[in-house]
N, C-alpha and C positions, 0 to 999 in steps of 0.2 A: 504495499500499498505505500502512499506518496504519504507525502510529509504535510500535517498540517499548518495555515501562516495564519492564525490571527490577531484580523488587527484593532488594536485599542487605539478611539481617538485620545493624543496629548494632552487636550484639559481634563477629560481622564482620570487625567492622573499625575495630576497636577500636585491633589495633597494628600498623595498619598506618604503612609508612614513606612519607605522604603525607600532606603538608598540605592541611589540610579544605580549603580555599579552593581544594585544586589535586586533593581530587580525584574531583570527573563527570567533568573531561577528561580529564585520566591511568588513569581508568577504561575510559575507551573508548577514548586512544588505547592500550593495550594488549586490548583484547578486539580492535582492526581488526587490527591482529600479527597475534596469535593465529589470529584466522580467516584473513590469509590465509595464511597459514602451513601451515594444513591446505586452500586448496585454497579451502575455503569459501567467496571472494568477492570479486571483482575488485580488482585496484588499484583505479579510478575509486570500486570499490562501499567501500574501506577505508577511502578519502583522507573519503566520505562522512561513515563511521560514528568516525574522528577527528574529524570536524572543523578536519580541512587542507587543504593546499594538494598537488600532487601533490606540486611540489620536498620538502616537510616531512616526507612518508610518505618518500619513501626519505633522507630523513635519520633516520628514522624505523626503518626498513630496519635500516642499514646499523651503526647504533647497535644494534640486536640484533641481528644477523649475522647476517639473515635473507636470503636474497636471494631478484629479481626474477628474477617467475618469463616467463621467452623462452620461446615458441617459436620453430618452425621460423617459424609466418602472420608471428608476428613479427619476426621478421627479415626473411624478401618483402615482407616492408609496409615498414618503414623504406627495403629497397638500394628499389625504388621512388618511396621520400622522394626518399632521395640519388640520384639518378639524375634528375629531375624539378630537382631544388636546381640538379648540375651546368648541366643545359639550358639553364637563367633564368639560368646567370651568368655 
């Protein structure tokens, strides 16, 4: 898929409380958090949008008070990994 360019009028950002040099990265993080919160992207997709690692994104989620999406399938997969790890330990 091609990159998507979002245009935001400069006057809309005139009073934003983000340093100009950090504006691009901070807006990407905020967008990723909101898309993830709305279940519009996966965690991996949100990481790519934000330009951060999984661990960094999990930290951002905690800072924003956003719960991780963790369903039955995730739980079952974690159990399988745990059982495999215990077998090899």
